[in-house]
C-alpha positions in Angstrom: 276.7 155.5 191.9 273.7 155.9 194.0 271.0 157.0 191.8 268.4 159.7 193.1 264.7 159.0 192.8 261.8 161.2 191.9 260.0 162.0 195.1 257.5 164.8 194.5 256.1 166.7 191.6 255.0 170.3 192.0 252.4 171.1 189.3 250.8 168.9 186.5 251.0 171.2 183.8 251.1 168.5 180.9 248.6 166.3 182.8 245.3 165.7 181.0 244.6 162.2 182.1 243.8 161.1 185.7 242.1 158.3 187.6 240.2 158.4 190.9 239.7 155.6 193.3 236.3 156.0 195.0 237.2 153.7 197.8 240.3 155.3 198.9 239.9 158.8 197.8 243.2 158.7 195.9 243.5 160.7 192.5 246.2 159.3 190.1 247.6 162.0 187.6 249.8 161.3 184.7 252.4 164.1 184.5 254.3 163.3 181.2 255.8 159.9 181.9 255.4 159.7 185.6 252.3 159.2 187.8 251.5 161.3 190.9 249.2 160.0 193.6 247.5 162.6 195.6 244.8 162.4 198.3 243.4 166.0 198.2 241.6 166.3 201.4 244.4 165.0 203.6 247.0 167.0 201.6 249.5 163.9 200.9 251.1 163.1 197.7 253.7 160.7 196.3 255.2 159.8 193.1 254.8 156.1 192.0 258.3 154.1 191.0 257.1 153.9 187.3 258.3 155.8 184.3 256.7 155.1 181.0 258.6 155.2 177.8 256.3 157.8 176.3 253.7 160.2 177.6 250.9 158.7 179.4 247.4 158.5 177.6 245.2 156.9 180.0 245.2 155.4 183.7 243.0 152.9 185.2 242.7 151.6 188.8 241.4 148.3 190.1 241.8 147.6 193.9 245.7 147.3 194.2 246.4 147.4 190.5 247.3 150.4 188.3 247.3 150.2 184.5 248.9 153.1 182.4 248.6 153.3 178.6 251.2 155.5 176.9 250.8 157.1 173.4 252.6 154.5 171.5 250.3 151.8 172.8 252.4 150.3 175.5 250.6 148.9 178.5 251.9 149.0 182.1 250.8 147.1 185.0 251.7 148.2 188.5 251.1 147.1 191.9 250.1 149.8 194.3 250.3 147.5 197.5 254.0 146.7 197.0 254.8 149.9 194.9 256.3 147.8 192.0 255.9 147.5 188.2 254.5 143.9 187.6 255.0 144.1 183.6 254.4 145.8 180.2 253.7 144.9 176.9 253.5 146.8 173.6 250.3 146.9 171.3 250.7 149.6 168.6 247.0 149.5 167.7 245.7 150.0 171.2 243.8 153.2 171.8 242.2 152.6 175.2 242.8 150.0 178.0 241.7 149.3 181.5 242.3 146.8 184.4 239.2 145.0 185.8 239.3 142.0 188.3 243.0 141.7 187.9 242.8 141.3 184.1 244.0 143.6 181.4 241.2 144.6 178.8 242.4 146.4 175.8 241.3 147.6 172.4 242.8 146.2 169.2 241.5 147.6 166.0 238.1 147.7 167.2 238.1 144.3 169.2 238.2 143.8 173.0 240.8 141.7 174.2 241.3 140.3 177.6 244.8 139.5 178.8 246.0 137.7 182.1 249.4 137.6 183.9 251.3 134.4 183.2 251.4 132.4 186.5 255.1 131.0 185.8 256.3 134.2 184.0 257.6 137.5 185.2 256.7 140.6 183.1 254.8 138.2 180.7 251.1 138.2 179.7 248.9 135.7 177.8 245.9 136.6 175.8 242.7 134.9 177.2 239.8 136.2 174.9 239.0 138.2 171.7 235.6 139.7 171.6 233.9 141.2 168.6 231.2 143.9 168.4 232.4 147.2 167.7 233.0 148.3 164.0 235.7 151.1 164.6 238.3 151.8 167.4 237.2 151.5 170.9 237.7 154.9 172.8 235.7 154.4 175.8 235.9 151.9 178.7 233.9 152.2 181.8 233.7 149.6 184.5 230.5 148.1 185.7 229.7 145.6 188.5 229.4 142.9 185.7 232.1 144.1 183.3 232.6 147.0 181.0 230.9 149.6 179.2 232.6 150.1 175.8 232.1 153.0 173.3 233.3 153.3 169.8 233.7 155.9 167.0 231.0 154.0 165.2 228.5 155.7 167.7 227.8 152.4 169.5 227.7 151.8 173.3 228.1 148.3 174.2 227.9 146.2 177.5 230.6 143.6 178.3 229.9 140.9 180.9 233.0 139.3 182.3 231.1 136.3 183.4 230.3 134.9 180.1 232.4 137.1 177.9 229.2 138.3 176.1 228.9 141.8 174.5 225.5 143.4 173.9 224.4 146.6 172.2 223.0 149.3 174.6 222.6 152.4 172.3 223.5 153.7 168.9 224.0 157.4 168.3 225.2 159.6 165.2 228.1 160.8 167.4 230.4 159.0 169.7 230.0 158.3 173.4 232.3 160.4 175.8 231.3 158.9 178.9 228.9 156.1 180.4 227.9 154.8 184.0 225.8 152.0 185.2 224.0 152.4 188.3 221.9 149.6 189.3 219.8 148.5 186.2 220.1 152.1 184.6 222.7 153.1 182.3 223.4 157.1 181.7 225.6 158.1 178.7 226.8 161.5 177.3 227.5 161.8 173.7 229.9 164.3 171.7 226.8 165.9 170.3 225.8 167.0 173.8 222.9 164.6 174.2 222.5 163.0 177.7 220.6 159.5 177.6 219.2 157.4 180.4 218.4 153.7 179.5 217.0 150.7 181.2 216.4 147.2 180.0 213.1 146.0 178.8 212.6 142.5 177.7 216.4 141.9 176.9 216.6 145.1 174.9 218.0 148.6 176.3 215.3 151.3 176.0 215.9 155.1 176.3 213.7 156.5 179.0 215.0 160.1 178.9 216.9 162.2 176.6 218.2 165.6 177.2 219.7 167.8 174.5 222.0 170.4 175.8 222.8 172.0 172.3 226.6 172.0 173.0 229.1 170.1 171.1 231.4 168.6 173.6 235.1 167.7 174.0 234.9 165.7 177.3 232.1 164.7 179.9 231.8 162.8 183.3 229.0 161.1 185.0 228.6 161.4 188.8 228.7 158.3 191.2 224.9 157.9 191.3 224.2 158.9 187.8 222.1 162.0 188.7 224.7 164.7 187.3 226.8 165.2 184.3 229.8 167.5 183.9 230.3 168.7 180.4 233.1 170.4 178.7 232.1 172.1 175.3 234.1 173.0 172.3 234.3 176.7 173.8 235.9 175.2 176.9 233.1 176.1 179.2 232.4 173.7 182.0 228.7 172.9 182.4 227.0 170.8 185.3 223.7 169.4 184.5 221.1 167.3 186.3 220.4 164.0 184.4 216.9 163.7 186.0 214.0 166.0 185.4 213.2 168.1 182.3 215.4 171.5 182.9 217.5 172.3 180.1 219.4 174.8 182.0 222.9 173.7 183.8 223.0 173.7 187.6 226.3 175.6 187.3 228.6 176.9 184.6 232.2 178.1 184.7 234.8 179.3 182.4 238.5 178.6 183.5 240.8 178.7 180.5 241.1 177.5 176.9 243.5 174.7 178.2 241.0 172.7 180.0 240.8 169.4 178.3 239.3 166.8 180.7 236.8 166.8 183.6 236.2 164.3 186.3 234.2 163.9 189.7 235.9 163.3 192.9 235.2 163.2 196.6 231.8 162.0 196.6 230.9 164.4 193.7 231.5 167.5 195.8 234.6 168.5 193.6 235.1 168.3 190.0 238.7 168.0 188.7 239.5 170.2 185.5 242.7 169.4 183.9 244.9 170.4 181.1 247.7 172.9 181.2 247.7 172.5 184.8 244.7 171.1 187.0 242.2 173.0 189.3 239.6 171.8 191.6 236.0 173.2 190.9 233.8 173.1 194.2 230.6 173.6 192.3 228.2 174.0 195.0 229.9 177.4 196.2 231.3 177.8 192.4 234.9 178.3 193.7 238.3 177.1 192.4 240.8 175.3 194.9 244.3 174.4 194.4 244.5 176.3 190.9 247.6 175.0 189.0 246.4 176.5 185.5 249.1 177.7 183.4 251.9 176.3 185.6 253.6 175.1 182.6 257.1 176.6 181.7 258.6 176.9 185.3 261.5 178.9 185.1 262.9 179.4 188.7 261.9 177.9 192.2 263.0 178.6 195.9 262.4 176.6 199.1 260.7 179.4 201.5 259.7 178.3 204.9 256.8 175.8 204.6 256.4 176.4 200.8 258.2 176.0 197.5 257.6 179.3 195.5 258.0 179.2 191.7 258.0 181.6 188.7 256.8 181.0 185.2 257.6 182.2 181.7 254.1 183.8 181.6 254.9 186.0 184.8 252.7 184.0 187.3 254.1 183.2 190.6 252.9 179.8 192.4 253.1 178.7 196.1 253.3 175.0 196.5 253.0 173.0 199.9 255.9 171.2 200.6 254.3 168.0 201.9 251.4 167.7 199.5 252.8 169.3 196.4 249.3 171.1 196.0 249.1 174.5 195.0 248.4 177.0 197.8 248.1 180.2 195.9 248.6 181.3 192.4 249.8 185.1 192.1 249.4 187.0 188.7 252.5 189.1 189.6 254.4 190.0 186.4 253.8 190.5 182.8 256.9 188.7 181.6 259.0 185.6 182.6 259.9 185.4 186.2 263.7 185.4 186.4 264.6 185.3 190.2 262.7 184.4 193.6 264.5 185.8 196.5 263.7 184.8 200.1 263.4 187.4 202.9 262.8 187.2 206.5 259.2 188.2 206.1 258.5 186.7 202.6 260.2 186.8 199.4 260.8 189.1 196.3 259.9 188.0 192.7 261.8 189.6 189.8 261.0 189.4 186.1 262.9 189.9 182.8 261.4 193.3 182.1 262.7 194.8 185.3 259.7 194.5 187.6 260.7 193.4 191.1 257.7 192.9 193.6 258.0 192.4 197.4 255.6 189.9 198.8 254.5 188.8 202.4 254.9 185.1 203.5 251.2 184.8 202.3 252.1 185.9 198.8 250.3 189.3 199.1 252.4 192.0 197.1 253.2 195.0 199.3 255.7 196.9 197.1 256.9 197.3 193.7 260.3 198.4 192.3 260.9 199.0 188.7 264.5 198.4 187.7 264.0 199.6 184.0 266.5 197.2 182.6 266.1 193.4 181.6 266.9 191.2 184.6 268.7 187.8 184.4 270.0 187.7 188.0 268.8 189.1 191.2 269.5 189.0 195.1 268.6 190.7 198.1 269.0 191.3 201.9 266.6 192.9 204.1 267.7 196.3 203.0 269.3 196.3 199.4 268.2 194.8 196.2 270.7 193.9 193.6 269.7 193.2 190.1 271.6 192.6 186.9 271.0 192.3 183.0 273.1 192.6 180.0 275.5 195.5 180.4 274.1 197.0 183.8 273.6 196.3 187.6 271.6 198.2 189.7 271.3 198.4 193.6 268.1 199.7 195.2 266.8 200.6 198.7 264.0 198.3 199.3 262.1 200.2 201.8 262.2 203.5 199.7 262.1 201.9 196.4 265.0 204.1 195.5 268.0 203.6 193.2 271.3 203.6 195.1 274.0 202.9 192.6 274.5 201.8 188.9 277.3 199.9 187.4 278.6 198.9 183.9 279.3 195.1 183.5 279.2 192.4 180.8 276.8 189.5 180.7 275.9 188.4 184.4 275.6 184.8 185.4 275.0 184.8 189.3 274.8 187.4 192.0 275.1 187.3 195.7 274.5 190.0 198.4 277.5 190.0 200.7 278.0 191.9 204.1 280.3 194.3 202.6 278.8 194.6 198.9 277.7 192.6 196.1 279.5 189.6 194.5 278.8 189.3 190.7 279.9 186.4 188.4 280.0 187.6 184.7 281.1 185.9 181.6 284.4 187.5 181.9 285.2 186.8 185.7 284.4 187.5 189.4 283.9 191.0 190.7 283.1 192.4 194.1 281.3 195.7 194.2 281.4 197.7 197.6 280.5 201.3 198.2 284.0 202.4 198.3 285.7 199.9 195.7 285.6 197.5 192.9 287.9 194.5 192.7 287.7 191.3 190.6 289.4 188.5 189.0 289.5 187.4 185.3 288.3 183.9 184.6 290.7 181.5 183.0 288.2 181.1 180.0 284.9 182.6 179.3 282.2 181.3 181.7 278.8 180.3 180.7 277.1 179.2 184.0 277.8 179.9 187.6 276.5 179.4 191.2 277.2 181.1 194.4 276.0 179.0 197.5 276.3 179.0 201.3 277.5 175.5 202.3 278.7 173.9 205.6 282.4 174.6 204.2 281.6 178.3 203.9 280.8 180.1 200.6 281.5 178.4 197.6 281.7 179.9 194.0 281.7 177.5 191.0 282.0 178.7 187.4 281.5 176.4 184.3 283.8 177.5 181.4 282.7 177.0 177.7 285.2 174.1 177.5 283.2 172.1 180.1 285.6 172.7 183.0 284.6 173.8 186.6 286.4 176.3 188.5 285.6 176.5 192.2 286.6 179.4 194.5 286.3 180.5 198.0 284.9 183.8 199.3 288.4 185.4 198.8 288.4 184.3 195.2 291.1 181.8 196.0 290.7 178.8 193.4 290.1 175.6 195.3 289.7 173.1 192.6 289.2 172.8 188.9 287.8 169.5 186.9 286.2 168.4 183.8 282.2 168.4 184.3 281.1 168.2 180.8 282.7 166.3 177.7 285.1 168.3 175.6 284.3 168.7 172.0 286.2 170.5 169.1 283.5 173.1 169.0 283.3 174.0 172.9 280.7 171.6 174.7 279.2 170.5 171.5 275.8 168.9 172.1 275.8 169.4 175.8 273.9 172.7 176.8 274.4 173.6 180.5 271.3 174.8 182.2 271.7 175.2 185.8 274.2 174.8 188.8 273.8 174.9 192.7 275.7 173.7 195.7 274.2 171.6 198.4 274.7 172.2 202.0 277.3 169.6 202.0 279.2 171.3 199.3 278.3 169.0 196.5 278.0 170.8 193.3 275.0 169.8 191.0 274.9 170.7 187.3 271.9 170.1 185.1 272.5 170.1 181.2 270.5 169.2 178.0 271.7 166.8 175.5 270.5 166.0 172.1 270.0 162.1 171.7 269.0 160.0 168.5 265.3 159.3 168.5 263.4 156.9 166.1 260.3 158.9 166.0 261.5 162.6 165.8 265.2 162.1 164.6 266.5 163.4 167.9 265.0 164.2 171.4 266.6 166.7 174.1 267.2 165.0 177.4 267.9 166.8 180.8 270.7 165.1 182.9 271.9 166.1 186.2 275.3 165.4 187.5 276.6 165.7 191.2 280.3 166.4 192.0 282.2 166.4 195.3 285.9 167.7 195.5 286.2 167.2 191.7 284.7 163.7 191.5 281.5 162.7 189.9 279.5 160.9 192.4 276.0 160.7 191.0 274.3 161.2 187.4 270.6 160.8 186.6 268.2 161.6 184.0 265.7 164.3 184.8 263.3 164.7 181.8 262.9 163.6 178.1 261.7 165.8 175.3 262.6 168.9 177.3 262.8 171.6 174.5 262.1 174.6 176.7 262.9 173.3 180.2 264.9 175.8 182.3 266.7 173.2 184.3 267.0 175.6 187.2 268.1 174.0 190.4 267.2 174.7 193.9 267.6 172.8 197.2 264.8 171.9 199.6 265.5 171.1 203.4 263.7 168.2 204.9 263.8 166.0 208.0 266.1 163.6 206.1 268.6 166.2 204.6 268.7 168.2 201.5 266.3 167.4 198.4 267.1 168.6 194.9 264.4 170.4 193.0 264.6 170.9 189.1 262.4 173.2 187.0 261.0 171.2 183.8 258.3 171.7 181.4 256.1 169.3 183.3 256.5 170.9 186.6 259.0 171.1 189.4 260.8 167.6 190.0 261.9 166.9 193.5 264.6 164.2 193.8 265.7 162.5 197.0 268.0 159.5 198.0 265.0 157.6 199.5 265.5 154.8 197.0 269.1 154.1 198.1 268.1 153.6 201.6 269.3 157.1 203.0 265.7 157.7 204.2 265.8 157.0 207.7 262.2 155.7 207.4 263.7 152.5 205.9 264.8 151.2 209.3 261.1 150.9 210.5 259.5 149.5 207.4 257.9 146.2 207.5 258.1 143.8 204.6 254.4 143.6 203.8 251.3 145.3 204.9 250.0 141.8 206.0 252.9 141.7 208.6 251.8 145.1 210.0 248.1 144.1 210.1 249.1 140.9 212.0 251.1 142.9 214.7 248.1 145.1 215.3 245.7 142.2 215.5 248.1 140.4 218.1 248.1 143.6 220.2 251.5 145.1 219.5 249.8 148.3 218.2 252.9 150.7 218.6 254.9 148.4 216.2 252.1 148.2 213.9 251.5 152.0 213.9 255.1 152.4 213.0 255.0 150.1 210.3 251.8 151.7 209.0 253.4 155.0 208.9 256.5 153.7 207.2 254.3 152.1 204.6 252.1 155.3 204.3 249.0 153.2 204.6 245.9 155.2 205.9 244.0 151.9 206.2 246.5 150.4 208.7 246.8 153.7 210.6 243.0 153.6 210.9 243.4 150.2 212.4 246.2 150.9 214.8 244.5 154.2 216.2 241.3 152.3 216.6 242.8 149.4 218.4 245.0 151.5 220.8 245.0 154.8 222.9 245.8 157.5 220.2 247.5 159.8 223.0 249.8 157.0 224.4 250.6 155.8 220.7 251.6 159.5 219.8 253.9 159.9 223.2 255.8 156.9 222.3 256.1 157.2 218.6 259.8 157.6 217.6 260.3 161.4 217.1 261.9 160.9 213.7 258.5 159.6 212.5 256.4 162.3 213.8 256.5 164.6 210.9 255.8 161.6 208.4 252.9 160.6 210.4 251.1 163.8 210.0 250.0 163.2 206.1 249.0 159.6 206.6 247.0 160.3 209.8 245.0 163.2 207.9 244.4 160.6 205.1 242.9 158.3 207.9 240.9 161.2 209.2 239.4 161.8 205.6 238.1 158.3 205.8 236.2 158.9 208.8 238.5 158.6 211.8 237.9 161.9 213.3 238.1 161.7 217.0 241.1 159.3 217.6 242.9 161.0 214.8 242.6 164.5 216.3 243.6 163.3 219.6 246.7 161.7 217.9 247.5 165.0 216.0 247.2 167.1 219.0 249.9 165.1 220.9 252.1 164.8 217.8 252.1 168.7 217.2 253.8 169.0 220.6 256.8 167.1 219.0 257.1 169.2 215.8 256.7 172.8 214.5 253.0 173.5 213.6 252.6 174.1 209.8 250.3 176.8 208.6 249.3 174.4 205.6 248.2 171.9 208.4 245.2 174.3 209.3 243.9 174.4 205.7 244.1 170.6 205.4 242.1 169.9 208.8 239.5 172.6 207.6 239.1 170.7 204.2 239.0 167.2 205.8 236.4 168.2 208.4 234.4 170.4 206.3 231.7 167.8 205.3 231.6 166.8 209.2 231.1 170.5 210.1 228.6 171.2 207.5 226.4 168.2 208.0 226.5 167.9 211.7 227.1 170.2 214.8 226.5 167.6 217.4 229.2 164.9 216.4 232.0 164.3 218.8 234.3 164.8 215.8 233.0 168.4 215.4 233.3 169.1 219.3 237.0 167.7 219.4 238.0 169.5 216.2 236.8 172.9 217.9 238.5 172.2 221.0 241.8 171.0 219.4 241.7 173.6 216.6 239.6 176.6 217.6 239.9 178.3 214.2 237.8 175.9 212.7 234.7 177.9 213.9 235.9 180.9 211.7 234.2 181.2 208.2 237.4 182.7 206.6 241.0 181.7 206.7 243.3 184.5 207.7 246.5 184.6 205.9 
């Protein structure tokens, strides 16, 4: 079987841990047991090929190495340059860990241990040092130029030197340290009691030179790159930004987002602050505005691919619009007061329907322009440009969308799937398949009671697949003629036993995908519920993969997304929308262009073969190599001769290079590339974000001038929807 690989995650509802690489501008976010790498300004995102055994607790970055620590004390080391896991080890008493100078530094019952990779081993490590100093568990590790700042529950902050393996006391406090940073010869620290301390070394002893008492008990804190600001999260979940210099006791800015916020972090040269917990959100503190708001994005119930976005709905009634390429949240809409049960694409936007019968018509921008109240609990819904059909337990209604008027009402049993047809409505219920037209009703009883169903357009025409309570699948055509029947789920004496079906969908190539939940033994919690997905073609299972662990309330709803390389499979989980592709099995056409190593690509560019080097850089998704290629050759010529199949893929990585300072040449390249591919509305937002610092600081640079020539809308203060 060809296993599908997780390629994107929309949303980060379970994420409270992240790490930021200041040199590359990349943010690494732990989403349950996987890690999403995002470059916010350029709007690019990928998922690392690493899956931890338990939920991720912390992440650390050192050059090309990433370290992840899960809640059971397992340490995972990952090479970012080659996108491969180097090794893992278990230390049950480990509360925090980080990677520094290629070595693993971890806590063990209050001691600091240093581990190195075995030179002659694979997936093996050797303990090099064991350092004493703290009297309680170490809960803080912050990197410095010399080594580490470590903090413990004993209220002690210590400075560890990697050169001579010494550890000295920096400060003591009645509360424990939440964060610390060493800038030059000065150390700034924030304590759980709300105290902000600055210290310098005087005659081999660290001496406080300033103390600021904020009078807030804190949950989390972060210090800016230069140590001049501190962002605090108090126990009431207020986010406060303080200056660490001067005597003022009032915060620079203050904001409350939600009670779910648990973690704060400076990013993008301290211009933005990431607030995470029950979904993340970017706080642009200078203007006091929120960007990419993913708050309360947990509990995704349904999702659909609509033009340049993925639109999803949650159990709380919110509707989210996600950018396909970057997986960033474009818009959050408080549309409904109950769970969203359907998202329906239309020519001019989409319709969202909720469990309490509310249906709202949206523009492509997400703006609500019309509301229809069905006054029945809704389970399924579909629409064309004129008619909306909704169904719930015992009832089905059809509405005139333009007039918001009820057309017809039908008595039915429990609905499973619905589809607007040219001559009426096709409904699948637990008892069978029925077609409703203005003049007649015709139907066909099922061979057994159905528990799930899908109606999809494929290259072979309309496919109707129904899953019976015995685990059998029955597939019909549009004339209700049975095409094939086969077993999809194991048969038990009591129906399907421990397998609970969740969702069904056909791909464009007529494969049927089924998601189901299975109870599996677990040594910690007796059992755990795991979501699996199986793919069938002509009655044969051709693929099966694990979607998510510990998925008690995941909907498992399926949707397909069209990309340059075929259909991708999206699945709704508690942690977010997971998007799976066949890139890992070589079906991604970019594999034909990819070089073995970044060093080979770099050598090609240095030797003058810039086009081949650029192709390799795009395939590797390396902004630094793209920067090197565009700086070495004519960007217009390179764009003209770039293979068409790589044009779309080049946009995100060139935007990353632009955010690193390559403005003029990147814009010239993009101008030529956009002649080959359709212009995305999201690209405009990304260009504005990337060039905002350039535009705000200088109106005379060539980058600014070229930006206005190539993208005239950059001169506007507001972005029109």
